[in-house]
C-alpha positions as CSV (number, residue, x, y, z in Angstrom):
1,M,-64.5,87.2,-51.2
2,S,-63.5,87.4,-54.5
3,D,-61.1,90.5,-56.0
4,D,-61.6,91.6,-59.3
5,N,-58.1,90.4,-60.0
6,T,-58.3,86.6,-58.9
7,P,-59.7,83.9,-61.1
8,F,-60.7,81.7,-58.2
9,Q,-62.7,82.4,-55.1
10,I,-61.6,82.1,-51.4
11,E,-63.7,80.5,-49.1
12,E,-62.8,81.0,-45.3
13,V,-63.7,78.0,-42.8
14,A,-63.9,77.5,-39.3
15,S,-62.6,73.7,-39.6
16,V,-61.7,71.0,-41.3
17,A,-62.8,67.6,-41.0
18,P,-59.7,64.8,-40.8
19,P,-59.0,62.4,-43.3
20,P,-60.0,58.8,-42.5
21,K,-57.1,57.0,-41.3
22,A,-55.8,54.0,-43.3
23,R,-56.4,50.4,-41.5
24,V,-54.6,47.5,-42.6
25,D,-57.6,45.3,-42.1
26,D,-59.4,47.7,-44.5
27,A,-56.6,47.1,-46.7
28,A,-56.6,43.3,-46.7
29,E,-60.6,43.6,-48.0
30,A,-59.9,45.4,-50.1
31,D,-57.1,44.0,-51.9
32,T,-58.3,40.3,-52.1
33,P,-56.4,37.8,-53.7
34,A,-59.8,37.7,-56.6
35,E,-59.6,41.2,-56.9
36,T,-55.7,41.8,-58.0
37,G,-55.2,38.2,-59.4
38,A,-51.9,37.3,-57.6
39,E,-50.9,36.1,-54.5
40,R,-48.4,37.6,-52.1
41,P,-47.5,35.8,-49.2
42,R,-48.2,37.1,-45.9
43,D,-44.6,37.2,-45.4
44,Y,-43.0,38.1,-48.0
45,L,-39.4,38.8,-47.0
46,S,-39.4,35.6,-45.4
47,G,-36.9,33.8,-48.1
48,F,-35.1,37.3,-48.3
49,L,-34.4,37.1,-44.4
50,A,-33.7,32.9,-44.8
51,E,-30.5,34.1,-47.0
52,K,-27.3,33.8,-45.8
53,P,-24.7,36.4,-47.0
54,V,-21.9,35.8,-49.5
55,P,-18.7,35.5,-47.5
56,L,-16.2,38.1,-48.6
57,S,-13.1,37.1,-50.6
58,G,-9.8,38.3,-48.9
59,G,-9.0,40.8,-51.7
60,E,-12.1,42.7,-51.5
61,P,-12.8,45.7,-49.2
62,G,-14.4,44.7,-45.8
63,G,-12.2,41.0,-46.5
64,A,-9.6,39.9,-44.0
65,L,-6.7,40.4,-46.6
66,Y,-7.8,43.7,-47.8
67,E,-8.1,45.0,-44.3
68,G,-4.6,43.3,-43.7
69,V,-3.2,45.3,-46.4
70,I,-4.9,48.3,-45.1
71,E,-3.2,47.6,-41.6
72,A,0.2,47.4,-43.5
73,L,-0.4,50.9,-45.2
74,K,-1.5,52.5,-41.7
75,E,1.9,51.4,-40.1
76,I,4.4,53.6,-42.9
77,F,4.5,57.0,-41.8
78,D,5.1,60.3,-43.2
79,P,8.9,61.3,-42.1
80,E,8.0,64.7,-42.2
81,I,4.4,65.1,-41.2
82,P,3.4,62.5,-38.0
83,V,0.5,60.8,-39.9
84,N,0.3,57.2,-41.5
85,I,0.1,57.5,-45.2
86,Y,-3.0,55.9,-45.5
87,D,-4.7,58.3,-43.0
88,L,-2.7,61.6,-44.9
89,G,-4.3,60.8,-47.8
90,L,-1.7,59.1,-50.6
91,I,-3.2,55.6,-50.9
92,Y,-5.6,56.1,-54.1
93,G,-6.7,52.4,-54.2
94,V,-5.9,48.6,-53.1
95,E,-6.6,45.8,-55.5
96,I,-6.1,42.3,-54.8
97,A,-6.3,39.4,-56.4
98,D,-4.8,35.5,-57.1
99,A,-2.5,36.5,-54.2
100,H,-1.3,40.0,-55.8
101,A,-2.1,43.2,-54.4
102,V,-1.4,46.2,-56.3
103,V,-1.6,50.0,-54.5
104,T,-2.0,52.9,-56.2
105,M,-0.6,55.8,-54.3
106,T,0.8,59.4,-54.9
107,L,3.3,61.3,-52.4
108,T,2.6,64.6,-51.1
109,T,4.3,66.2,-53.7
110,P,6.5,65.4,-56.8
111,H,9.9,66.9,-55.4
112,C,9.0,64.3,-51.7
113,P,12.6,63.3,-49.9
114,V,11.2,60.1,-50.1
115,A,9.9,59.7,-53.0
116,E,13.0,57.2,-54.0
117,S,12.9,55.1,-50.8
118,M,8.5,55.6,-50.1
119,P,7.0,53.0,-53.0
120,G,9.5,50.6,-52.0
121,E,8.8,50.6,-48.6
122,V,4.8,50.3,-49.1
123,E,5.8,47.3,-51.7
124,L,8.1,45.7,-48.7
125,R,5.6,46.2,-46.2
126,V,2.5,45.1,-48.1
127,G,4.7,42.0,-49.7
128,A,5.0,41.2,-45.7
129,V,1.4,40.8,-45.1
130,P,-0.1,36.8,-44.4
131,G,-1.6,35.7,-47.5
132,V,0.0,38.0,-49.9
133,G,2.4,36.8,-52.4
134,S,3.5,39.5,-54.2
135,A,3.1,43.3,-54.3
136,E,3.0,46.1,-56.8
137,V,3.3,50.0,-56.1
138,N,1.8,52.4,-58.7
139,L,3.1,55.7,-57.9
140,V,0.5,58.0,-59.7
141,W,0.9,62.3,-59.6
142,D,-2.4,62.6,-61.4
143,P,-5.0,63.7,-59.8
144,P,-2.6,65.3,-57.5
145,W,-2.8,65.4,-53.9
146,D,-3.7,67.9,-51.9
147,P,-4.9,68.3,-48.1
148,Q,-8.7,67.6,-48.5
149,K,-7.7,63.9,-49.4
150,M,-6.8,63.1,-45.5
151,S,-8.8,61.7,-43.3
152,D,-10.4,63.4,-40.0
153,E,-8.4,61.7,-37.5
154,A,-5.5,62.8,-39.5
155,K,-7.1,66.4,-40.1
156,L,-7.3,66.9,-36.0
157,E,-3.6,65.2,-35.7
158,L,-2.2,67.7,-37.2
159,G,-4.8,70.9,-36.2
160,M,-6.4,71.1,-39.1
161,L,-10.1,70.7,-37.8
């Protein structure tokens, strides 16, 4: 059937034979090392699977020291909101190097009543974590905090989910 406006022919068929299924044995015969010029070991993942993971230093995410600092931050609560400052999204970053922890954080607003005391409390709590020799807090206002920075747990606690 062909229409004057159609540049190709359309043929209707009752059925189409399914394509042949690939078999691993067929592939092994077709790609012999002589044909491809490269010898591939049978289990090419054996070396990868035998490697042991590199242990984390304590100061990177997932490390014991880093997680200890995060737990310390989760113990500090905003006095006006019943949520800890970590889940509230006030912590923008934690860096630990040579037992020195640097916490970058913000507050919900520059006019927050705890603007003077909160950074000091964070510094004391983080400095008290075993393995942390000194702590420093960088209070930043850019980017500004907004409710979207809160964790799902905090949103649930505040009835926002």
